[in-house]
N, C-alpha and C positions, 0 to 999 in steps of 0.2 A: 476550029480553033479557039482556044480558051478564051473566055472574057477578060479582058484588060482590066487589071485590079486598078481601083481609084487610089490615089494618094490620100493620106489621113486628112490633109486639109480640105479635100473635096467631098469626103465621106459624110460630113456634117454641114449644113447650112450654118452660116454665122448667125448667131442670134441678133434679131433686129429690135433694139429698144425702143425705137421711135414707133414702130409698126404695133408692138405690143400696148404702149402706153396709149395709143389713140384707138385701141380696140378693147379696152378694159371694161367699158360700159359706165352705169351710172356712179361708179365709185371714182370717176377721175372727171377732171375739168381743166381746161386751158385758161390761163389768167394772164393778161398783159400788165405790166408794171412799167411806170416811168422810172427814170434815172433817180435814184436816192430814195424811192419809195421803199417801205418796209414790206417784206413779204409775211414775217413774223417777227416778233420780238423776245428778247430774253425774259423769260417768266411766262410766257403764253402758254397754254395748254398744248401739249406734243400729240398731235393726232393725224398727222399726214406725213407722207415722203413726197419730195419734189423732184421734178427733173428739168433741167433746164434745156429747152427746146431752141431757144435763140437768146443771145445776149450773155451776161455775165452777173454773177452775184458775189457779193462780199460777205463773209462770216465774221461777226465780230463779237466781242464780251466786253462787259464794263463790270469793273470792280466796285466794292461798296464804297471806294472813296472816290468813284467818278472817273477813274483812269480806264481809258478804252485801248483794247488790243485787238489787231487784226488776227484772226487765227487762218483765214484761206480766202482766196480769190478764185472762184470757180467759173468755167466757161461752159459751152454747149456741150451736151451728151453726158454731163455729170449729175449725180444725185446730192440731196442734202436733206438733213431732217430725218436722217434714218435711225437716230436714236430712240425714237418712239417705238419701233419693232422689238427693241430689247427691254421694253418696260419703262422707258423714261416717260414721266408723267408732264414734265415741263420742259420747254427748250432751254438749254443752258447758255445759248447764245442766240444773237440776232442776225437776220439775214435781210439784206436790202439790195436792190438792183444798182449796179454802177452805171448802167446805161438802159436804153428801152430794151425790156427783157420778156420774154414769153416762158412762162414755166407751167409744167403739168403737174397738178396737184393730184396725188392718189390717196385715197383715205386709208388709214392704217388697216382697217380691217380688210379691205379689198386687197390691199398689198399682200397681207399674210395669207389670204385665200388662193390669190393668183400664184404666190410663190410656192405653194403646196401642189397646185394643179399643173403648173409649168416647170419642169426640171430645167430648162434651158434658161429661164429667168433667174432661178435661184441659184445656178451656178454662176452666171453673168454678174449677180449681184453680191455672191461671196467673193467674186474676183475684185469687185469695185471696193469692197469692205477692207480686203486684205491690202490693196494698194494704199488705201487711205490711211490704214494702221502703219504701214511701212513710212509714208510721207509724216506722220506725226511723231514717230520715234526719230526720225532724221531731224525733224525741226528741233525736238527736245534736245538732242545730242548738240546741234548746231548752237543753241542758246546757252549750253552749259560749258562748252569747251571753246568756242569759237569767238574771235573778236568781232566787234560792231562792223567793221570793215568787211571781214570774211561773210558775216551774216547778210550785209547788203549786197554784196556781190551775188551769193547764193540766190536771194530773192528776187534780184533783177534776171538773173539767168532762168529761174523758174517760170517767172511771168513772161519771158520770151520764149519759153519751151526750147532752150539750148540751141540756138541758131547753129546752122551748119558752119563748118570750117570755112574761113575767109569772107563769111556774109555778115551783114548786119541784119538782125531781127527786130522788127518793131514790137514794142510792148503792148500787149493786148491784154486787158482794158488799158486805157490811160491811166496813171497813177500818180498821186501828188507827193511830194516830198513827205507831207504830214502823214500821208497813208503809209509810206515806206517807213517812217520813224515808227508809227505803231506796229508795223509788221516785225521790224527788226528788233525793236525795244529798245531805243535809244532816242536822243533829242534829234529834232530837226536840224539843228546847227550842225551836229555831227554828220547827218545825212548829206546836206549841202555841201560839207568839206570834202567828204569821200566821193560824191557825184562830181565835185569840180576836179578832183585828182583823177577820177576813171576818165573824165573828159580829155583831160591833158595828156594821158597815157594812150589815148586814142582807142579805148576800150567801149566807150559809149558816145552816141552823139545825140545832142538835144537842140533842135531848131524847130520848136513847135510840136515835134513828135521825138518821143524817146526811143533809141535805137541801141540794142546792145550786141555787141561782138562776142563771138563765141570764145575769143581770147581772154575775156574775164574770167574764164575758168581757172587761169593760172594765179590769179588772186587767192583763190580758196585752196589749191593744192600746194602753194609755195609756203614753206616755213620761214 
């Protein structure tokens, strides 16, 4: 009887990023950060890639005029600081923990070496970079063409990971209206106005914990 063929999904073992990152050797270290503690700051030497093992990290940038913008809020299983692999000498943004966070630091030289030695890692990392690039392009389109109300709705849905139909999903990590204003590119007053509007429409709940309804998506698609 001929051997049973395996399905494509069974043919290859899914790459385990955590297993890799804990077996790199001397070129890695695990560091714990307190809430609001900087992991690196804008202008620091770009010499490592970071992987969030536990917690969450916010990426921010400050203009010459002192205005701060939030580029991304990242969670467990995500990388940041990858610009050093493309020759970036200094970090163009800052990264800080939004709550108690454990991040694995992989030195630039070690990351490059292991990517050459382990094709599975290289493939996974390329997938991550492509996904990140798509997100950045979507953010740019959002800022160029959408109103602040739609940008806020999209930001909330992304933070809540697009909850399933009929369910309210908690926003993780917790986010302030000031942070939402910096993410959306508007004022705190405008964010407060739209948050109250969303709450009255039953699209969000806020009783010490912010919860987002998937129906908020209608704000984005409605013209």
